[in-house]
VEXTI-597648 format. One record per atom (N, C-alpha, C): x, y, z; residue in one letter. Coordinates in pm, whole numbers, plus 50000, padded with zeros to 5 digits. Layout:
BEGIN
XYZA;...
//
This chain:
BEGIN
323068116393532X;324338117693462X;324198113193316X;323458102193298X;323268097093161X;322478107093079X;321448113493143X;320668123593071X;321538135493033X;322458139293123X;323338150493094X;324258147292977X;324788134892978X;325668130992868X;324918131092735X;323678126092739X;322868126092616X;322598140392568X;322318149092663X;322048163092628X;323268169792566X;324418167692629X;325648173692576X;325958167992438X;325808154692425X;326078148492295X;325118153892189X;323868155292228X;322878160392133X;323208174792092X;323648182792190X;324008196692160X;325198197292065X;326198188892088X;327368188692001X;326998183791862X;326118173791856X;325678168891725X;324948179791648X;324108187191720X;323378198091656X;324348208791606X;325328212091687X;326328222091648X;327078217691523X;327458204991518X;328188199791402X;327308199891278X;326048195791293X;325138195191179X;324898208991120X;324698218691206X;324428232391158X;325678238391095X;326828236291158X;328068241991106X;328438236090971X;328028223790945X;328408217190820X;327498220190703X;326448228090723X;325528231290614X;325998243890542X;326478242690416X;327038254390347X;325998263890290X;324788258890262X;323788267090193X;322858273490295X;322768286790292X;321948293890390X;320468290290375X;320028288390251X;318628284690229X;318288271290289X;319238261890285X;319018248790346X;319278249090496X;320098258690539X;320448259490680X;319228262590766X;318368271490720X;317258276090803X;316328264690844X;315778256890749X;314938245690793X;315718235190872X;317008233590840X;317798223690914X;317998228191058X;318268241091076X;318428246491211X;317168244491292X;316028247291232X;314758245291301X;314498230491326X;314718222391223X;314458208091236X;315308201591343X;316588204991349X;317458199391452X;317018203791591X;316548216191602X;316068220991732X;314818213491774X;313878211791683X;312648204491714X;312958190291757X;313878183991686X;314238170191719X;314898169391856X;315738179191887X;316478178692013X;315568180092134X;314478187692122X;313608189992238X;312288182392225X;312188173792121X;310988165692098X;309738174492086X;309848184992007X;308728194191989X;307768188891884X;306538193591889X;305498189391797X;305618196491662X;306178208291664X;306358216191542X;306908229791579X;307198237691477X;307728250891508X;307928259491384X;308198272091412X;308418281891305X;309678289791339X;310508292091238X;311708300391253X;311478313591182X;311768324591251X;311628338091196X;313008344591184X;313128353491087X;314298362191078X;313848376591095X;314668384491163X;314368398791180X;314828406291055X;313878412490986X;314188419990864X;313448433290866X;314208444090865X;313648457590862X;312618459690972X;312958455291093X;312108457791208X;310938448291221X;310838438191138X;309738428591145X;310278414391148X;309478405491207X;309818391291206X;309148384691086X;309938378591003X;309448372190881X;309638357190894X;308558349090880X;308728334490889X;309508329190768X;310528321290794X;311368315990686X;311398300890683X;310918294290789X;310878279590790X;309828275290890X;309078264890855X;308048259490944X;307998244390924X;308198236791031X;308298222291021X;307518215691133X;307118202891109X;306568194891217X;307688186391276X;307348177891369X;308358169991438X;309098160491346X;308468156791236X;309108147691140X;309848154991029X;309938168291039X;310678175890939X;309858179490817X;308528176990822X;307688180690709X;307338195490716X;307178201690599X;306868215890593X;305438218190637X;305258227690729X;303918231090776X;303208239790673X;301898238390665X;301138246090568X;299968252990635X;299288261090560X;298188268990613X;296988260190644X;296248263590748X;295008256690778X;295238244590865X;295988235090817X;296358223590899X;297868222290895X;298488223891007X;299938224491011X;300598211490970X;299868200690968X;300498187990931X;300148183890789X;299278191190725X;298848187290592X;299778192290484X;299508188190360X;300278192790244X;299368201090157X;299888210690088X;299108218489994X;299948221389872X;299358228589777X;300038231089650X;300758244389647X;300768251489759X;301408264689761X;302928263089753X;303558272989692X;305028272889698X;305458277789836X;306758276889863X;307258279689998X;306928293790043X;307068303789954X;306838317589996X;305368319790030X;304448314189948X;303018315589978X;302678308490108X;303228296390125X;302928288490244X;303358295890370X;304538301890367X;305018308890486X;304218321490513X;303788328090405X;302958339890424X;301618336290486X;301018325190440X;299768320590499X;299968316290643X;301098309890669X;301388305290804X;301498317090900X;302108327890853X;302248339690938X;300888344890981X;299928344590886X;298588349190921X;297898339391017X;298148326491000X;297548316291086X;298038317491229X;299298321691244X;299908322291377X;299568335091453X;298608342791401X;298228355091470X;297808352491615X;297288340391639X;296828337191774X;297968337691875X;299178335191830X;300328335291920X;301158347991905X;300618357891831X;301358370291811X;301738377191941X;300808378692037X;301178385292163X;302308378092237X;302268364792236X;303318357192304X;304678359792239X;304698359492107X;305938361892035X;306418376292055X;305468385692054X;305828399692074X;306418402192211X;305868395692312X;306388397392447X;307808391792459X;308038380292396X;309378374292401X;310398383292332X;309988388892221X;310908397392144X;311178410492216X;310158416392272X;310338429492337X;311198428392462X;311108417092533X;311898415392655X;313148406992634X;313288401492513X;314398392492481X;314518381292585X;313348375792619X;313288364592713X;312318354092661X;312618341492691X;311728330592649X;310398331992722X;309318330592645X;307968331192700X;307238318192667X;306448313392763X;305678300992741X;304208303792768X;303368295492705X;301928296892727X;301248283792692X;300328279792777X;299528267892747X;298558271192635X;298328261592547X;297438263692434X;296028259392471X;295068268392454X;293668265392480X;293068258392360X;291898252292375X;291238246192258X;291048256192145X;290768268992179X;290608279192074X;291918281592001X;293038281492076X;294348283192012X;294618271691916X;294338259491964X;294588247791879X;293758248391753X;292508252791767X;291648253691649X;292158264391553X;292608275891606X;293118286591520X;294388282391448X;295178273991515X;296428269491454X;296228257491363X;295008251891362X;294788240091278X;295348227491339X;295578227691472X;296138215891539X;295008207291592X;295108194291576X;294058185491630X;294148185091782X;292988185591846X;292978184291991X;293188169592027X;293878167292137X;294208153792180X;293638151592319X;292368147392326X;291698146292456X;292318135692546X;292978125892490X;293558115192572X;294868119192637X;295408130792598X;296678135192654X;296428142192787X;297078137492896X;296808143693027X;297358157793039X;298288161492955X;298888174792966X;298408183592852X;298288196492878X;297908205892773X;299108209092685X;298818211892557X;299888215792466X;300438229392507X;301698231792470X;302378243892514X;303068250592395X;303048263992395X;303778271792296X;304938278992366X;306108278792301X;307288285492357X;307798295292253X;307878307992289X;308438318292202X;309878321092246X;310808318992153X;312228319892187X;312868331092105X;313248342292167X;313958352792090X;315398348392062X;315908352591949X;317288349491910X;318048362691901X;318988364691992X;319738377291998X;321218374391975X;321878383991910X;323308382191883X;324138386692004X;325458387591984X;326348390992095X;326168405392141X;325608413892056X;325328427692095X;323918429192153X;323288417692180X;321918417492233X;320918423892138X;321188422392008X;320278427191904X;319508415391848X;318228417691824X;317358406891775X;317738403091632X;317988390291609X;318268385391473X;317178376091424X;316308371391516X;315238362391476X;314498357291597X;313668347291574X;312898341191683X;312438327391639X;312118319191738X;311518306091711X;310248304691792X;309248298891730X;308008295591798X;307898280391797X;307928274291916X;307968259791929X;306668254891994X;306128244091942X;304888238391993X;305198224592051X;304848222692180X;305108209992247X;303798204092298X;303818190992322X;302608184192368X;302438185092519X;303458189792589X;303388190092735X;304138202192786X;303818206692907X;304578217892964X;306058214392975X;306878224692973X;308328222592980X;308818225393121X;309778217293164X;310378219693295X;311588228793279X;312208232193391X;313338241493388X;314538235793313X;314728222593325X;315868216593255X;315718218093104X;314508215293057X;314318216592911X;314398231192868X;313898240292951X;314008254492917X;315478258792910X;316288253693000X;317718256992997X;318358251892868X;317938239892828X;318478234292704X;318018242692585X;316758247192589X;316248255592481X;317018268792475X;317358274292592X;318158286592593X;319518284292526X;320128272892557X;321418269792495X;321268268292344X;320198261492304X;319968259792160X;319698273192093X;318968281892163X;318678294992104X;319958303092087X;320888301592182X;322168308392166X;322918303392046X;322908290092026X;323558284391908X;322888289491781X;321558289591780X;320828294291662X;321138308891633X;321168317191738X;321438331491718X;322838333791664X;323818326791721X;325198328291673X;325308323591528X;324628312591497X;324668307491360X;324068317491262X;322908322891297X;322268332691209X;323108345291196X;323688349791306X;324528361791300X;325748359491212X;326388347891230X;327598344991151X;327258344391002X;326158337490970X;325788336490829X;325378350090774X;324728358190857X;324348371690811X;325588380190785X;326598378890871X;327838386390849X;328538381790722X;328558368590701X;329168363390578X;328438368490455X;327088368190463X;326298373090350X;326528387990327X;326638395590437X;326868409990423X;328248412790363X;329258405190406X;330588407090350X;330628403290203X;329928392690169X;329868388590029X;329168399189944X;328078404589998X;327368415189925X;328248427589911X;329008430690015X;329908442290009X;330988440089904X;331588428089902X;332628425089804X;332058425789662X;330848420489646X;330218420989514X;329968435389472X;329488443589565X;329238457689533X;330538465089502X;331598461889574X;332868468689551X;333458465189415X;333348452389376X;333898448889245X;333078455389133X;331788456689152X;330968463789053X;331308478689052X;331598484089170X;331968498189178X;333278500689104X;334258491589123X;335548493089053X;335348492188903X;334548482288859X;334288480888716X;333588493288661X;332628498488737X;331938510488692X;332848522488686X;333788523488782X;334738534688781X;335648533988659X;336068521888622X;336938520388505X;336188524088378X;334938519488367X;334138523088250X;333888538088245X;333698544288362X;333428558688365X;334698566888343X;335858561088375X;337118568388365X;337408572588222X;337088564088127X;337378567187987X;336168563987902X;335798573387817X;334688570887726X;335038560287623X;336328557187609X;336748547387511X;336478532987554X;336178530887683X;335858517287728X;334368514687732X;333548525387724X;332108523387724X;331658515487846X;330788505587823X;330298496987932X;330968483387930X;332218482887884X;332918470187865X;332968461887992X;333358467888103X;333548460388227X;332248454788281X;331118460788245X;329828455888292X;329248445288198X;329618445688071X;329048436087975X;329818422987968X;331118423487989X;331918411087982X;331418400588081X;331058404088207X;330538393788297X;329288386888244X;328398394388180X;327188388288126X;327528378688012X;328448382787926X;328828374287813X;329578361987861X;330458363587959X;331178352088015X;330208342088077X;329178347188143X;328178338288202X;327438330388095X;327048336987986X;326348330087878X;327208319087817X;328498321887799X;329398311787742X;329518299987837X;329688302687965X;329838291788063X;328558283588073X;327408289988067X;326138282588071X;326008273487950X;326418278387834X;326358270087713X;327288258087725X;328468260087783X;329408248987800X;328848238587897X;328218243188005X;327648233888103X;326438226488047X;325738232687954X;324538226487897X;324848217287780X;326088217387731X;326448209287614X;326298194387645X;325648187087558X;325458172687575X;326378164587485X;326958171087386X;327858164287293X;329088172987272X;330118166987216X;331308174487181X;332278175987296X;333258184787280X;334338185887380X;333878190987516X;332688196987525X;332228202287653X;331118193787714X;330948181487664X;329868172887714X;330018169987863X;331238168987912X;331478165888053X;331858178188135X;331728189988075X;332148202188145X;331058206888240X;331438209788363X;330508215188461X;331248224788553X;330518234388607X;331048243588707X;330248241888836X;330948240888948X;330228240589075X;330018254889125X;329398256189242X;329068269489293X;330318278189310X;331398272089357X;332638279689375X;333208284389241X;333098275789139X;333578279689006X;332768291388951X;331458290888970X;330618301888921X;330978314988990X;331218314189120X;331588326289192X;332938331489145X;333868322189118X;335188326089066X;335058332988932X;334268327088841X;334098332888708X;333448346588716X;332418347688796X;331718360588807X;332648371488860X;333408368288965X;334298378389022X;335438381788927X;335998371588862X;337088374088767X;336608382688651X;335388380288605X;334858388088493X;334648402688532X;334158404988651X;333938418788695X;335258426188717X;336308418888755X;337578425288790X;338638423588683X;338278418388565X;339308414688467X;340118426588416X;339568438488424X;340298450388378X;340588460188491X;340608455388614X;340788464688726X;342138471788719X;343128465688652X;344428472088638X;344388484688554X;343328486588475X;343228498688392X;343108511288475X;342818509488602X;342718521388687X;344078528088701X;345168520888669X;346518526588675X;346988531888540X;346248529388433X;346678533588300X;346378548388280X;347368556388238X;347118570788216X;345968572988118X;345088581988154X;343918584488070X;344308589487932X;345328598087926X;345668603787795X;346178593187699X;346718581987754X;347168571187667X;345958563387615X;345048560087706X;343838552787665X;343028561087565X;342968574087588X;342148582987505X;342928589387391X;344158584987366X;345008591787268X;344388591087129X;343918602487082X;343218602986953X;344138606886839X;345258613586868X;346218617486765X;347618613686811X;348548613786717X;349898609186749X;350628618286847X;350398631286838X;351108640886923X;350388643787054X;349278636987078X;348498639887198X;349178634087321X;349288642287425X;349648637687559X;348498641987648X;348738651187742X;347618656987815X;346868666987728X;347498671487621X;346868679887520X;347498676087387X;346948681087278X;347468677687146X;348588687387110X;349798682187097X;350968690687072X;351048695686928X;350038692386846X;349998698186712X;349898713386721X;349368718486833X;349278732986852X;350688739086860X;351618732286924X;352998737186930X;353598737386789X;353358726686716X;353918725886580X;353338736986493X;352038739386506X;351398749886427X;352008763486459X;352258766186588X;352858778986624X;354268780386566X;354998769486555X;356328770386493X;356198773586344X;355208767686280X;354968771186139X;354578785886128X;353788790586224X;353428804786223X;354678813386237X;355608809286324X;356868816586339X;357658816386209X;357698804686143X;358418803686015X;357798812985911X;356468813885909X;355808822785813X;356138837485845X;356138840885974X;356498854686011X;357948857685972X;358818847985996X;360218849985960X;360378851585809X;359598844085731X;359668845285585X;359218859185541X;358158864085604X;357678877485568X;358678888285610X;359288886585726X;360288896385770X;361488896485676X;361928884685633X;363048884085539X;362698890885408X;361438888685364X;360978894985241X;361048910285252X;360528915485361X;360518929985379X;361938935385394X;362768927985468X;364148932585485X;364898932685352X;364638922385269X;365288921885137X;364848933785051X;363568937185058X;363068948584979X;363718961485028X;363838962885162X;364508974785216X;365948975485168X;366568963585156X;367978963085113X;368128964584962X;367018966584888X;367108969484745X;366648958484652X;366128947484702X;365648936784615X;364398941184543X;364118934584427X;362928937584350X;361698933584431X;360838943284458X;359688940884546X;358728930784488X;358388932184360X;357418923084298X;357918908784301X;359178907184259X;359738893684257X;359828887884398X;360218896384493X;360398891284631X;359078887584694X;358018895584666X;356688892284719X;356198878984661X;356468876784531X;356058864284468X;356778852384533X;358068853984560X;358828843284626X;358278840684767X;357938851484833X;357408850084970X;356078842784970X;355188846384876X;353898839584868X;354098824584842X;355058821384755X;355328807284727X;355828800084853X;356718806684928X;357248800585050X;356148798685154X;355268808785166X;354168807585262X;353218796285224X;352928795085094X;352058784385048X;352688770785075X;353998769885057X;354678757285084X;354618753785233X;354788763785318X;354688761385462X;353278756885500X;352268763185440X;350888759185466X;350668744585427X;351198740885310X;351008727185262X;351758717285350X;352948720985395X;353728712085480X;353048710385617X;352478721185670X;351768719585797X;350548710685779X;349838712485668X;348678703985643X;349098689285636X;350258686585578X;350758672885571X;351088667585710X;351768675685792X;352088671485929X;350808668986007X;349828677885991X;348558676286061X;347858663586017X;347938660285888X;347348647885838X;348048635785900X;349368636285906X;350118625185968X;349748623586115X;349398634586179X;349048634186321X;347758626386346X;346898625286245X;345618618586263X;345778603686293X;346708597086223X;346948582986249X;345788573986216X;344978577886120X;343788570086088X;344048558785990X;345218558785928X;345528548285832X;347018545185839X;347418534385773X;348838530685775X;349668541385704X;350888542985750X;351758553585701X;352808547885607X;352918553485486X;353868548685387X;355278553285422X;356258546085371X;357658549685394X;357978563385336X;357358566685222X;357598579785160X;357128591085251X;356028588785323X;355548599085415X;356518600985531X;357068589985579X;358058590985687X;359268599085642X;359728596385521X;360888603785470X;360578618585454X;359338621685410X;358988635885394X;358938642785530X;358438635885631X;358438641685765X;359858645085809X;360788636085780X;362188638685816X;362708651285746X;362318653085621X;362768664885546X;362158677585604X;360868677185634X;360208688885692X;360838692385827X;361198681985903X;361768684186035X;363068692086030X;363748691685917X;365028698685906X;364888713785893X;363678718685868X;363498733185867X;363888738786004X;364358750986007X;364808757186130X;363918769086166X;363658770686292X;362958782386341X;363788788386455X;363518800786490X;364358807886585X;363668809186720X;364308803786822X;363818805186960X;364588816487027X;363868825987085X;364508837587148X;364338837787300X;363608827987354X;363358827587499X;363998815187560X;364328816087688X;364948805087762X;363918793887780X;364228781987730X;363268770887740X;363378763287871X;364118768687970X;364148762888104X;363168769788199X;362708781588161X;361868789388250X;360488782988266X;360008782488392X;358648777688418X;358478762688417X;359548755088403X;359428740588396X;359348734388536X;358718722888545X;358668715588671X;360038709588702X;360178704988825X;361448698888866X;361778686788778X;360778678188754X;361028666188673X;361448669888532X;360788679688472X;361148683588336X;362548689788330X;362898697388432X;364248703088436X;365298692088449X;364968681688527X;365908670688545X;366178663288415X;365198663188326X;365378656088199X;366138664488096X;366278677188120X;367018685688028X;368498681888029X;369188682587916X;370618679487914X;371388688488010X;372358682488079X;373158690088177X;374298697388105X;373918706888020X;374898715087948X;374548729787967X;375528738087947X;375298752487961X;374338757187852X;373418765987888X;372458771287792X;373188779687687X;372908776287562X;373528783787452X;372988798087449X;373758806787388X;373368820787377X;372138822187288X;371188829887335X;369988832587256X;370278843687155X;369558843987043X;368558834286998X;369208821386949X;368368810586945X;368838797586901X;368018792786782X;368698787386683X;368028781186570X;367768766486603X;366508762386592X;366148748686630X;365388741886516X;365448728486510X;364708721286407X;363208722486429X;362468722086322X;361008723486331X;360388711986409X;360838699886383X;360378687986455X;361608681086511X;361508675886634X;362708670186695X;362348659386795X;363278650186815X;363258640586926X;364358644787022X;363968650587135X;364938656487226X;365188647087346X;366318648787413X;366588640687532X;365498641987639X;364938654087653X;363898655987755X;362588649087719X;362478644187596X;361288636587557X;361328622187610X;362458617787659X;362638603987704X;362428603087854X;361468594887896X;361148593388038X;361498579188080X;362328577888182X;362788564788226X;361658556888292X;361758543788280X;360768534988340X;360968534388492X;359918536688570X;360068535888716X;360368521488758X;361118519788865X;361508506288909X;360318496788928X;359188501888977X;358048493189005X;357418487488878X;357738493088762X;357178488088637X;358188479788558X;359328477188617X;360318468788550X;360028454188582X;359938446088479X;359648431888496X;360948424088481X;361438419088591X;362668411388588X;362388397188537X;363378390688477X;363168377088425X;362708367188532X;363148369188656X;362788359988763X;361658365588850X;360778373688791X;359698379788870X;358798368888928X;358248371089048X;357488360589118X;356158357089054X;355678365288960X;354378362688900X;354468354588771X;355658353488716X;355808346088591X;355508354288468X;355538367688478X;355268376088362X;356418375088262X;356048375088135X;357058374588028X;356658384787922X;356918397287953X;356598408287861X;357868416287835X;358228417387709X;359418425187671X;359068439987677X;359738447287764X;359448461487783X;360328469987693X;359788480587632X;360618490187558X;361648496687651X;362648502687593X;363718508587673X;363188519687763X;362228527587710X;361758539287783X;360328537287831X;360038543287945X;358668543487995X;357768551287899X;358248562987857X;357558570987757X;358598577487666X;358258578487540X;359078585687444X;358178595787376X;358308608387416X;357448618987365X;358028626087243X;359098620487188X;359718626687071X;358698629486961X;358808641386902X;357808645486802X;357878636886677X;359068634786626X;359198626186508X;358888611686543X;359308607386660X;359038593686704X;357548590886703X;356758600486748X;355308598686753X;354668600286615X;355088610586541X;354488612986409X;354768601686311X;355848594286332X;356218583586240X;355638569986278X;354738569586377X;354048557086410X;353308552286285X;353528539786246X;352998535086118X;351508531986122X;351018526786234X;349608522986241X;348988529086368X;347858535486352X;347188541286467X;347928553286523X;347748555286653X;348338567086718X;349318563486829X;349368550786869X;350158547086986X;351578543086949X;352518548087027X;353908543787012X;354088530087079X;355238524287058X;355548511487123X;355468512887275X;355938524087326X;355918526387470X;354498527687523X;353638534587449X;352258536387493X;351468523387480X;351738515787377X;351088502787364X;351438493787482X;352698494387523X;353118486587639X;352408491487766X;352268504787779X;351568510287895X;350138504987903X;349478504087789X;348108498987788X;348098484087820X;348998476587758X;349058462187785X;349438459387930X;350158468687991X;350628466788128X;349468466188227X;348278470288184X;347138469888276X;346878455688323X;347168445788239X;346878431988278X;347878427288383X;349098432588377X;350088429788482X;349588435488614X;349108447988608X;348598454288729X;347368446888782X;346538441788691X;345358434188734X;345768422488821X;346728414588775X;347128402888854X;347818406988983X;348708416888976X;349408421289097X;348408426389201X;347438434289157X;346448439689249X;345618428589311X;345158419189228X;344298408589278X;345058398789366X;346348396689337X;347148387589420X;347328393189561X;347158406089578X;347318412189710X;346078410389797X;344968406189737X;343738404489813X;343718390789880X;343258389990004X;343238377190076X;342018368790038X;341998363789916X;340868355589873X;340788342789957X;339578338389991X;339448325390057X;339848314289960X;340128302290011X;340618291489923X;339748288789802X;338428289489818X;337568286089704X;337568296789595X;338168308589625X;338268319289524X;339728322189487X;340608312989519X;342038315489499X;342418316689352X;341568311789261X;341888312289118X;341388325089049X;340758333889123X;340248346289063X;341348354188992X;342508356689055X;343548364288984X;343998357688855X;344178344488857X;344658337488738X;343638338188625X;342358336688656X;341318337188553X;341168351488500X;341178361188589X;340968375088548X;342108380288461X;343328375788489X;344508381688423X;344978373888302X;344198364288254X;344658355988141X;343868358388013X;343018368688010X;342158370087892X;342878376187772X;344158379887787X;344938384287672X;345978373887630X;345918362187690X;346768351187645X;346188345387516X;347028338387442X;346618332287316X;346838317287321X;346048310187242X;346178295687238X;347568291287191X;348198299187104X;349508295387051X;350658299887140X;350348305687256X;351398309387351X;352078322587325X;351548330587234X;352198343287201X;351488355287264X;350588352687357X;349868363687421X;350658369587538X;349958376787621X;350598383187737X;349628382987854X;350098383687978X;351458387488020X;352408375788043X;351928363188034X;352788351788070X;353108342587952X;352568345687835X;352758337387717X;352308322987745X;351148321587807X;350578308387834X;350038302287706X;350158289287694X;349538282187581X;348118278487619X;347358273687521X;345988269787548X;345868259287656X;346818249587656X;346788238987756X;347048244287897X;347768255387905X;348098261188036X;346998270388088X;346068274088002X;344988283088042X;343818275088096X;343218279988203X;342018273688255X;340858275888157X;339898266488152X;338738268388063X;338038281688086X;337908285888212X;337238298588239X;338028310288183X;339358309288183X;340178319988126X;339998320687975X;339878309087909X;339648308987764X;338278314887731X;337298312387819X;335978318387801X;336058333487815X;336828338087911X;336998352487930X;337608358987807X;338558352087743X;339198357687624X;338178359587512X;337318349587491X;336288350687388X;335318361887421X;334888362587547X;333948372987588X;334548386887571X;335798388587609X;336468401587600X;336568406287455X;336918397287365X;337088400987224X;335748403987159X;334758395487180X;333458397587115X;332808410487163X;332908413287293X;332338425787344X;333028437787281X;334368437287272X;335108448587216X;334768450787069X;334588439986994X;334288441386851X;332898447086827X;331948443386912X;330548447286887X;330108459486967X;330938464487057X;330538475687142X;330118487687057X;328938492787085X;328388503887007X;328538517287077X;329178517387195X;329268529887271X;330688535187280X;331538531587182X;332898536887179X;332928549087087X;333458560487130X;333418572587048X;334328571986926X;335298562986926X;336268562686817X;335938552486708X;334858544786727X;334508534886625X;333048530886639X;332508525386531X;331168519686535X;331268504886572X;330258499886641X;330218485686671X;330038477586544X;330778466786532X;330698458686410X;329438450186412X;328838447786295X;327708438586289X;328148424486326X;327178416086360X;327498402586404X;328338394986303X;327948395686176X;328648387886074X;330118391786065X;330408404786073X;331798409186063X;332588405486189X;331978407486306X;332668404186431X;332988389386438X;332028380986400X;332258366486405X;333248361986299X;333258368786185X;334238365486081X;335658368286132X;335838379486201X;337148382686259X;337538372086362X;336588368086446X;336878358186549X;337138344386488X;336498341486376X;336768328886307X;338218328286262X;338718339486211X;340128339986172X;341038338786294X;340608344786405X;341378343486529X;341448328986576X;340348321786561X;340328307686601X;341268299486515X;341378303086388X;342258295786297X;343728299386316X;343988311386365X;345378316086375X;346008313486511X;345298306486599X;345868303486730X;345648314086834X;344708323186808X;344448333886905X;343468329087012X;342288324386971X;341288319887067X;341018304987048X;340378298987146X;340078284687147X;339068281387036X;339438273386935X;338508270286826X;337298262286873X;337478253386971X;336348245687022X;335368254687096X;335898264087169X;335028273387242X;334328282787145X;335018286987040X;334368295486940X;333258287786869X;333488274986841X;332448266786779X;331228265886870X;331448263786999X;330328263587095X;329638277087097X;330398287787096X;329868301387098X;328888303586982X;329228297886866X;328388299486748X;327238289486749X;327548276686768X;326528266086760X;325448267686866X;325838271586986X;324858272987094X;324088286087087X;324418294586991X;323698307186974X;323978317287083X;325148316287147X;325478325787253X;325518339987198X;326058341487078X;326168354887019X;324788360986996X;323788352486964X;322428357586943X;321808361887076X;322018353887180X;321508357587312X;322058371087356X;323358372587340X;323998385087381X;323498396687295X;323398394487165X;322988405087074X;321578409987106X;320678400687137X;319298404687165X;319198413287291X;320158411687381X;320118419287507X;320908432187501X;321968432787418X;322898443987429X;323168451487298X;322828445987184X;323198452587058X;321988459186993X;322198470586927X;321098476786851X;320758468486728X;319558470486677X;319068462586564X;319978463586443X;320578475186422X;321388477086301X;322608467886297X;323028462686412X;324188453786415X;323818439086404X;322558435886417X;322128421886417X;321758417986274X;322698412286205X;322478408286066X;322578393086053X;322428388185930X;322478373685905X;323898368485923X;323998356485978X;325298350186004X;325308336485939X;326328333685860X;326518320585798X;327378312085891X;326738304585979X;327468296986080X;328348286186018X;327848279785913X;328638269085851X;329938274385792X;329858285985729X;331068291885672X;332058295885782X;331538300985893X;332418305086002X;333188293286060X;332518281586066X;333098270186135X;333728259986041X;333708262985913X;334278253585815X;335738250685848X;336058238085870X;337428234085898X;337828235086044X;336968240886129X;337298242186271X;336808230386353X;335758223686306X;335158212786382X;335628199386327X;335538189386412X;335888175886368X;337248171686413X;
//
């Protein structure tokens, strides 16, 4: 009874010890060592089944020392991988025993002859009345599939009681290996899926280039520099394994919400572009105006007007229309800021009238018809303005994109009245770039979607901060960022690192079709101003420069033409201290 109690207690202790080991690399020798200790074995080897073969992953003696080639109790200078490879060759003498155990999934035993002991490098013990014994133990999972094996060496034959205990231990070992293998497989799957999502976002639009793949590398470099700092504000900063996993996952998924952003908005190259560039519609209206001018000219001549004078007037009118279209087309480019005088001229040009002779309800989708004013269609033909902001250009915001003041996520983003405003004048009069207020909001809304999407995932407790870190890289130190208007004190250090990584990558990216990547000096100069204006963390920017993170990143990802001289002292003047 006492022996049974000791056995049960030992089994429970072994179960607790193995279950409490978080690191798989440390688990393997511990699993073997605890097994050897429990059955008082002389030594042993643990194998894992990989691609149809048994690979030795741990080899220990009874005292927990690592076994080596030639003499299993000696020490050598080989590293672990070399030692295990040599050990596998040394154990060829017991290959048939191990093979039989694996093929039948049953424990096999064999007494060791003097030749076996010599081949294994084991000293013979002539004073021992019992012969040494080898036990091959297959490790099978719940589906009776081989996951590994153990080869145990004992100084004496084993009785049935000890064999039964070894079977129980082998079951524990097999379940442990299977569980850890499943965890590792799930982790690998999650890692692959987040990389797949990031790759899909980068592939979705040529305007993002390889942004989603480069930000994780840059975030890692920044975090490593912070952990390595021996002086300054980051002297005591460290990340544990869970923090590193959180940062890596957040970096890979930081823009996952962009998968919901309309491509034509992200790729909008001109002011009138939607799914196509509506400048073609405007050009056709100018063509109609030119045809109408020519028809009026001919009709006036038929009615008795002076032909020479009328042709001259017509040529002047056509030239004016050509010039006005060229002006509208130039405004459509959106490559520079737009002056107030240009806006006023657009308004004047818009007042020109052209004649529509066809019903503009024909061929429209249900949604487009619903946006049309609920009034009786006027008699054709109709005179219409050349450029217009029409009721059907206004698209209401869907309920799911409305952010209420008491929203559960804490978002604080002021939304424009309309989801989209496709008005022609509204778009052409955009002062900077090509995006309207509504489209800018649509792009910024990706960060809202990022947090909402990530909050729906059942992250384990140690990864619970992934959504918060991933969705805070557009916040600002002064609290004027989005989506929550967090201040620097409210942002986690990893989120502030993400903000720096996101901005530096965007400034230096050389694979964007709409711009050239900025040289290091210019990108860092812009970020220096951001650090001074309350946009990014000045202490983190100082570390970014002083630790040479930008140089590490540049050497790996930037072309030579962008790597120029940087005046670090000028960049950090007034930021440190």
